[in-house]
C-alpha positions as CSV (number, residue, x, y, z in Angstrom):
1,M,26.4,-25.6,67.7
2,N,23.0,-27.0,67.7
3,D,21.0,-27.0,64.6
4,E,18.8,-23.8,65.6
5,S,22.4,-22.0,65.6
6,V,22.9,-23.2,62.5
7,A,19.5,-22.4,60.9
8,S,20.1,-18.4,62.8
9,V,23.7,-18.1,61.2
10,F,22.4,-18.9,57.8
11,A,19.3,-16.8,57.8
12,I,21.4,-13.8,59.0
13,S,23.9,-14.4,56.4
14,T,20.9,-14.7,53.7
15,I,19.8,-11.3,54.9
16,I,22.7,-9.4,54.7
17,E,23.7,-11.0,51.6
18,F,19.9,-10.0,50.3
19,I,20.6,-6.3,51.3
20,D,24.0,-6.0,50.0
21,K,22.2,-7.1,46.5
22,M,19.6,-4.3,46.9
23,K,22.0,-1.6,47.6
24,L,24.1,-2.9,44.5
25,R,20.8,-2.9,42.8
26,N,19.6,0.2,44.4
27,L,23.0,2.1,42.9
28,F,22.8,0.7,39.5
29,L,19.2,2.0,39.3
30,L,20.2,5.3,40.7
31,A,23.3,5.5,38.4
32,V,20.9,4.8,34.9
33,V,18.4,7.8,36.6
34,A,21.1,10.0,36.7
35,A,22.3,8.8,33.5
36,L,19.1,9.7,31.7
37,M,18.4,12.8,34.0
38,S,21.9,14.1,32.7
39,S,20.9,13.0,28.7
40,C,17.9,14.8,29.0
41,G,19.3,17.7,30.7
42,E,21.9,17.9,28.1
43,F,18.9,17.8,25.4
44,N,16.9,20.4,26.6
45,S,19.8,22.6,27.2
46,I,20.8,22.5,23.6
47,Y,17.0,22.9,22.4
48,R,16.9,25.8,24.2
49,S,20.1,27.4,22.9
50,T,20.4,30.3,20.1
51,D,23.5,29.1,19.1
52,I,22.1,27.2,15.6
53,N,25.6,25.8,14.7
54,L,25.7,23.7,17.8
55,K,22.2,22.7,18.0
56,Y,23.3,21.0,14.4
57,E,25.9,19.3,15.7
58,Y,24.2,18.1,18.3
59,A,21.6,16.6,15.7
60,K,24.2,15.0,13.4
61,K,25.4,13.2,16.4
62,Y,21.9,12.6,18.1
63,F,21.2,11.0,14.4
64,E,24.4,9.1,14.5
65,Q,23.3,7.2,17.9
66,G,20.0,6.6,16.3
67,K,18.3,9.2,18.5
68,Y,16.1,10.1,15.3
69,S,13.0,12.1,17.2
70,R,15.8,14.4,19.1
71,S,17.6,14.6,15.9
72,A,14.1,16.0,14.3
73,V,13.4,17.9,16.8
74,L,16.6,20.0,16.7
75,L,16.8,20.3,13.1
76,E,13.4,21.4,12.3
77,D,15.0,24.7,13.7
78,V,18.1,24.2,12.1
79,V,16.7,23.9,8.5
80,A,14.7,27.0,9.1
81,T,17.5,29.3,10.1
82,Y,19.9,27.6,7.5
83,R,17.7,28.0,4.5
84,G,19.5,29.9,1.8
85,T,23.4,28.9,3.1
86,A,25.7,26.3,2.0
87,K,24.6,23.9,4.9
88,A,20.8,24.1,4.3
89,E,21.1,21.2,1.8
90,E,22.4,18.6,4.1
91,A,20.2,19.7,7.3
92,L,16.9,19.3,5.0
93,F,18.0,15.7,4.2
94,L,19.1,15.0,7.4
95,L,15.6,16.2,9.0
96,A,14.0,14.2,6.2
97,Q,15.9,11.0,7.0
98,S,15.5,11.6,11.0
99,L,11.9,11.4,10.4
100,Y,12.2,8.6,7.7
101,Y,14.1,6.2,10.5
102,N,11.8,7.3,13.0
103,K,8.9,6.1,11.0
104,D,7.1,9.3,10.7
105,Y,6.9,8.3,6.9
106,S,4.0,10.7,5.8
107,S,6.6,14.1,7.7
108,A,9.3,12.5,6.0
109,N,7.8,12.3,2.5
110,Q,7.0,15.8,2.9
111,Y,10.5,16.9,3.5
112,F,12.0,14.5,0.7
113,K,9.7,16.3,-1.7
114,T,10.7,19.4,-0.7
115,Y,14.4,18.3,-0.7
116,Y,14.3,17.0,-4.7
117,T,12.1,19.8,-5.6
118,T,14.5,22.4,-4.5
119,Y,18.2,20.7,-5.3
120,P,16.8,18.3,-8.3
121,K,20.6,17.7,-9.0
122,G,21.7,17.4,-5.1
123,E,24.0,15.4,-3.7
124,Y,21.4,13.0,-1.9
125,V,18.2,13.2,-4.7
126,E,18.8,9.2,-5.6
127,I,18.0,8.3,-1.7
128,A,15.3,10.9,-1.3
129,H,13.1,9.8,-4.4
130,F,13.5,6.3,-2.9
131,N,13.3,6.8,0.3
132,S,10.2,9.3,-0.2
133,A,8.5,6.1,-2.3
134,Y,9.3,3.6,0.2
135,G,7.5,5.9,2.7
136,L,4.9,5.6,1.0
137,Y,4.9,2.2,0.4
138,S,4.9,1.7,3.8
139,E,2.1,3.0,4.7
140,A,-0.3,1.3,1.8
141,P,-3.2,0.2,3.3
142,D,-5.0,-2.7,3.6
143,Y,-6.7,-4.0,0.1
144,R,-10.0,-3.3,1.2
145,L,-9.4,0.7,2.0
146,D,-9.4,3.3,-0.1
147,Q,-5.8,2.8,-2.5
148,K,-4.9,6.6,-3.1
149,P,-1.8,5.9,-0.5
150,T,-0.9,2.9,-3.2
151,I,-1.1,4.8,-6.2
152,S,1.1,7.3,-5.0
153,A,3.4,5.2,-4.0
154,I,3.3,3.6,-7.3
155,A,3.5,6.9,-9.2
156,E,7.0,7.8,-6.7
157,F,8.9,4.1,-7.4
158,T,7.7,5.1,-11.4
159,N,9.3,8.4,-11.1
160,F,12.7,6.9,-9.3
161,M,13.1,4.7,-12.1
162,E,12.4,6.9,-14.5
163,L,14.6,9.4,-12.9
164,F,17.7,6.7,-12.0
165,P,17.4,3.7,-14.9
166,N,20.7,2.6,-13.6
167,S,20.6,2.6,-9.7
168,D,21.2,-0.1,-7.9
169,K,18.0,-0.1,-5.9
170,L,15.9,-0.5,-9.4
171,D,15.0,-4.3,-9.1
172,L,14.1,-3.6,-5.5
173,A,11.8,-0.4,-6.8
174,R,10.2,-2.6,-9.6
175,K,9.4,-5.6,-6.4
176,Y,8.0,-3.0,-5.0
177,V,5.5,-1.9,-7.5
178,F,4.7,-5.3,-8.2
179,E,3.6,-5.8,-4.6
180,L,1.8,-2.4,-4.4
181,Q,-0.1,-3.4,-8.2
182,E,-1.2,-6.8,-6.3
183,R,-2.8,-4.8,-3.7
184,L,-4.9,-2.7,-6.4
185,A,-5.4,-6.2,-8.5
186,E,-6.5,-7.6,-5.3
187,K,-8.9,-4.6,-4.6
188,E,-10.5,-5.2,-8.3
189,L,-11.2,-9.1,-7.6
190,G,-12.9,-7.7,-4.5
191,S,-15.1,-5.4,-6.8
192,V,-15.5,-8.4,-9.6
193,K,-16.6,-10.7,-6.7
194,L,-19.3,-8.5,-5.3
195,Y,-21.3,-7.6,-8.7
196,Y,-21.2,-11.1,-9.5
197,N,-23.1,-12.2,-6.3
198,L,-25.1,-9.4,-6.8
199,G,-26.3,-10.5,-9.8
200,N,-29.5,-8.7,-11.4
201,Y,-30.2,-6.9,-7.8
202,M,-30.9,-3.5,-8.9
203,G,-29.1,-3.6,-12.1
204,N,-27.3,-5.8,-14.1
205,N,-24.4,-6.5,-12.1
206,Y,-23.2,-9.3,-14.1
207,E,-22.2,-6.8,-17.1
208,S,-20.4,-4.7,-14.8
209,C,-18.6,-7.7,-13.2
210,I,-17.4,-8.4,-17.1
211,I,-16.2,-5.3,-17.7
212,T,-14.5,-4.8,-14.3
213,A,-12.4,-8.3,-14.4
214,K,-11.8,-7.3,-18.2
215,N,-10.3,-4.1,-17.5
216,A,-8.2,-5.8,-14.4
217,I,-7.0,-8.3,-16.9
218,R,-5.5,-5.4,-19.3
219,A,-4.2,-3.1,-16.3
220,Y,-2.4,-6.0,-14.4
221,P,-1.4,-8.6,-16.7
222,Y,0.9,-10.4,-14.7
223,S,-1.0,-10.6,-11.4
224,K,-1.3,-14.0,-9.8
225,Y,-5.3,-13.2,-9.8
226,L,-5.5,-13.3,-13.5
227,E,-7.0,-16.7,-13.9
228,D,-9.7,-15.6,-11.5
229,F,-10.4,-12.7,-13.5
230,Q,-10.9,-14.7,-16.6
231,A,-13.1,-17.5,-15.3
232,Y,-15.2,-14.7,-13.5
233,V,-16.1,-13.3,-17.0
234,V,-16.8,-17.1,-18.4
235,R,-19.3,-17.5,-14.9
236,A,-20.9,-13.5,-15.4
237,R,-21.2,-14.0,-19.3
238,Y,-23.3,-17.2,-18.7
239,E,-25.3,-15.8,-16.2
240,L,-25.9,-12.7,-18.3
241,A,-26.9,-14.7,-21.4
242,E,-29.0,-16.9,-19.0
243,N,-31.0,-13.6,-17.6
244,S,-31.3,-11.9,-21.4
245,I,-34.4,-12.0,-23.6
246,D,-34.4,-14.4,-26.4
247,Q,-33.3,-12.3,-28.9
248,K,-30.0,-11.6,-26.8
249,K,-29.4,-14.9,-26.0
250,P,-27.5,-16.4,-29.4
251,I,-24.7,-13.2,-29.0
252,R,-24.4,-13.7,-25.2
253,Y,-24.0,-17.7,-25.5
254,R,-21.3,-17.1,-28.2
255,D,-19.6,-15.0,-25.3
256,V,-19.7,-17.4,-23.0
257,I,-18.1,-19.6,-25.8
258,D,-14.9,-17.0,-26.8
259,D,-14.4,-16.2,-23.2
260,Y,-14.1,-19.7,-22.3
261,Y,-11.7,-20.8,-24.6
262,N,-9.9,-17.6,-23.8
263,Y,-9.3,-18.8,-20.2
264,K,-8.3,-22.3,-22.1
265,N,-5.2,-20.4,-23.7
266,M,-4.4,-18.3,-21.5
267,F,-4.8,-21.6,-18.4
268,P,-4.1,-24.4,-20.7
269,E,-4.1,-26.5,-16.9
270,G,-6.4,-24.1,-15.0
271,K,-8.1,-24.6,-11.6
272,Y,-11.1,-23.6,-13.1
273,Q,-10.9,-25.8,-15.9
274,K,-13.8,-28.1,-15.0
275,E,-16.2,-26.0,-13.6
276,L,-15.8,-23.8,-17.2
277,E,-16.2,-26.7,-19.0
278,K,-20.0,-27.3,-17.7
279,Y,-20.8,-23.3,-18.5
280,F,-19.4,-23.9,-22.4
281,A,-21.1,-27.0,-22.6
282,K,-24.2,-25.2,-21.7
283,A,-23.7,-22.5,-23.9
284,E,-23.1,-24.8,-27.0
285,A,-25.8,-27.2,-26.1
286,T,-28.7,-24.1,-26.0
287,L,-27.5,-22.5,-29.1
288,K,-27.7,-25.9,-30.9
289,K,-31.3,-26.0,-29.5
290,L,-32.2,-22.1,-30.6
291,P,-34.1,-21.6,-33.9
292,D,-32.2,-20.7,-36.7
293,E,-33.6,-17.5,-37.0
294,M,-32.2,-16.5,-33.6
295,Q,-29.0,-17.3,-34.6
296,E,-28.3,-13.9,-36.6
297,T,-25.8,-11.4,-34.2
298,N,-26.1,-8.3,-33.1
299,G,-22.2,-6.8,-33.7
300,G,-20.8,-8.3,-31.2
301,E,-21.1,-5.7,-28.4
302,V,-22.5,-6.3,-24.7
303,P,-25.9,-4.7,-24.6
304,T,-27.1,-2.6,-21.7
305,D,-30.5,-4.3,-21.2
306,K,-31.4,-8.1,-20.7
């Protein structure tokens, strides 16, 4: 057999092998399509059924299989029909769980709340409270956006911890609350920076910076942003003193010194130490230069005017 004959036989063999593979592949695809159509046909048949008990059995079956969308669709009919019966509690909880695992947290939250409000001593009340809170936690927005969902999540976790102080999920709930509080603290830090950068533009923004930072220190005493808040207090105090009328300067420079010492006590090795020392030194030096008659205090409050 010459080379051309060998090449021809090889080519024919390759083509036949390719055809066989394509047949197998097509058979596999047909089997998959048939299975999907059969599955969809089964679901559609159950969905159209008037047998509510059959729907419930299939809803539980789909839930166990991880087909939460199908489970939720069937359970919406089941819950409405089972209301007031012995199966109502389990069906309602299963609907909330189906939506939760399908990551439709907003809808799940509504059903979890309906569940633990309707069944305050129900079998699944603890997990309903926790999952309701976790759903809100999962949807908490970026710190730059409106934080109402974050506040709602904190309230829900706090409620969970009060209701179930011995829960094995207590530490996890505390962890999530702290994370959410950090998001709120970060938003406050953004406001503090904005006020400071605005300075005296259209009003006394340094005073707003001080008030916002001090409120944040009280609200989030364990925040990783605590040092930043206190540093901005010192910076804003100094700028406020610098831009004050002469009668206000003594008390405001003393405020710079007081809040510098607050910073130093809170953060002995603080990262802003060198920067804030400059404000402290300038405040002390300025106070020494002021005439004695200007050294009287005005009661220590932060005035609203310059």
